[in-house]
N, C-alpha and C positions, 0 to 999 in steps of 0.2 A: 254386187258387193260380196256375195258368198264366195264367188270365184276369186275375188281379190284377196279375201281373207285366207283362202286355201293355197294361193300361189306360194307363199313362203314355206308352207308345210310340204308342198310337192317338191320344192327345191331342196329342202332339208332331207326329204326322203331319198333324193338322188345321191346326196352326199353320204348318207347312211348306207346306201346300197354299195357305194364305192369302197367304204371301209369295212364292209361286212366280212366275216371270217372266210367265206368261200370265194370272194372276189379279190380282196386286197393282196393276199399272198401270191396270187397268180398274175398280178399286173405286170411285173417284169417279163414273164414269159409271153404274155399277150403282146406287149410292146415289141419284143423280138420277132414274134410270129407275124404281126401286122406289118412291120417295117421291112422284114426280110433281112434284118441285120443281126449278126451273131451277138450273143450276150457279151462276149469279150470286147467287140467293137463298141457296143453301146456304153460300156463302163470305162472306156479309155478316156483319160483326161486330155482332150484335144479341142481345138477350135476349128474343126473341119466344118466349114459352112455348107458344103455339099451334103455331108452326113446329116446335119441338123435340118436341112431342107427336106431330105427324104423322110426323116422322122416326123416333121411337122405335117407334111401333106398326107402321108399315109395315116397318121393319127387322126387328122381331120376327116378323112374318108371313112375310117372306122367309126368315128363318132356320128357322121352323117348316116351310116348304115343302121346303127341301133336306134338313132333318133327317128329315122323313117318308120321303123316298126312301131315304136312307142307312140309317136304323134299321129301318123296317118292311120294305122290299123287300129291300135287300142283307143286312140282319141276319138276317132269317128265311130268305132263300135260302141263306146260308152254313151255317146250321144244318141245312137240308134236305139240302144236298149232303154235309155232314159225316156225317149219319146214313146216307146212301146209300153213301158210300165209306169208311165206318169200317173195313171189312174190308181195304181197301187203304191204310190210314192212312199207313204208312211211305212207300209209293211216292208218294202224293199230296203228302205233306209235302216229300219231296225234290225232286219236280218243281216244286212251288210255290216252294220256296226258290231253285232255279236260275233260274226265270223272274224272280223279284224281283231277284236279283243282276244279271241281264242288263238289267233295266229301270233299275237304279241306274247301271250302266255307261253306258247310253244317255243318261241325264240328265246325267251328268258330261261326256259328249261323247267318250269314248274310242272307242266304236263307235256309229254312228248307224243306226238302223233306219228306213228310209223310211216304213214304214207308220205309225210313231208320230209322224212329222213332220207328218202331215196334220191340218188343223184340223177337229176333230169337233164344234165348237160348233153346236148346233141353235138357230137363231134362231126360236123359237116365236112371238114376238110382235114385230111391227113397231111396234105401239103397245101400251103397257101397259094391260091391263084395269083399269078403275077400282076404287077401294076396296081394303080390306084383303084381300079374296078375290083380287084381281088380284096383289097382292104375294106371296100364298101360291102362286099358280100360277106366277109368275116364279121363285120359289124351287125349285119342282118342275122347271121347265125348266132351271135352272142345274145342278141335280144330275144330270139325265138327259143333258145335252148337253156338259158341260165336261170332256171326257176327256183332252186332251193332257197336262195337268200333274197333275191330281189322280188320274187313272186308275191310274198305277203305285202310288201310296200306298194307294189303295183296294184294289188287288190284294193288297198285303202284309197289310192288315188282314183281308181276306176269307180269305186262306190261313191265317192264325192261327186265325180263328174256325172255319173248316171242319174243322180238325184238332184242335179242342178237345173234351174230353169234357163240358164244361159246356153244358147245353142252352140256356142263355141267353147264351152267350158272344158270339154274333153281334150281338145287339142291344146288349149292354153295351159292346162295343168300338166299335160305330158311334155310340153315344151319346157316348162319349169323343171320337171323331173329330169328330163334329158340334160338340161343345163347343169343341174346339180351333180349328175354323174359324169358329164363330159369335162367340166372345168378341171377337177382334180386329176382326171386321166391325162388331159393334155399337158397340164403342168408337170405331172410325173414323167411323161414321155420326154419332155424337154429338159428335165432336170433329174434324170435317172440316177446319177451318182449321189446327189443330195438325198433322194428318196431312199436309196439303199443304205446310206449311212444312218438314217433315222428309223429304218424299218424294224430292226431288231428291238429297238426300244418300244415302238408302237405295237409289235406283235405280242408283247407281254400284257397288253391291255385289251386283247381280243374279247375276253370274257366280259369286261366292262362295256365294250362296244355292243356286244349282243344284248346286254341288259338295257342299255340306252335305246337301242333299236326296238326292243320289246316294249319298253315304256312308251316310246313314241307311238307305236301301233295301238297300244291299249288306250292312250289318251285320245288319239284320233278316232278310234272306234267308239269311245264314250261320247265324243263330240258329235259324231254322226248319229248314234243311237238316240241321243237326247235332243237332236236337232239344234245343238248349241252353235254350230257354225252359222245357221240361219239367224239365230238370236244375236250373235256377235255382229254379224253383218248388218242386221237391222239397227243395232245400237250405234254402230259406226256411221251408218247412213243418216241416223237422226242427228248426229253431231255436225254433219256437213253444213246444214243451213246456218247453225249458230256460229260455226267457225268463219263462214263466208260473210 
């Protein structure tokens, strides 16, 4: 039940990662890079079915690339660490909660940690490898190197997974996170013109997005620190017999 309560939070974390100030402004460039289609061609108003097919399949391979890192590597690692530190579960949970609260405070801008201000993007490819495999590899590079904005949210999900008793919680939560990041990316790639028309308006609210993301992390950190996710799960679980 704890995992079930956390799934919507993980999905929301993926959406917040997409709209974060260091991801959203570069989405059009990523779409152009992943698809191998020039920005001018992407923004042309046309019903070129072949072009749309290229955009769709390359975007899906990019999504598969970063989802593989999040789900297979981070998901399984969270469960491994969870089993290793299960005897210190309370201590790990409280330390993880405090760290996530501090990360939320940092994103809001109340306290700035210089180490988190550094640009950790790893530019694996100066030129994109050709084909669908190339888009998959770029997705892996995105997941491995884009830490400044998505790192704190990933840390929150990782902490929840590591302290869960569900052996599949890590993979389940990172599937939800990947879906939250993938769906808006795919919709944007298929409707790039619509995205660009509204992007200027959205860009003016980047500060508010940072605040919402910070609050999300602080609330998640408090829930983890106080073990409220477990309490909420237990309460919902107690309602199931009465509902049935």
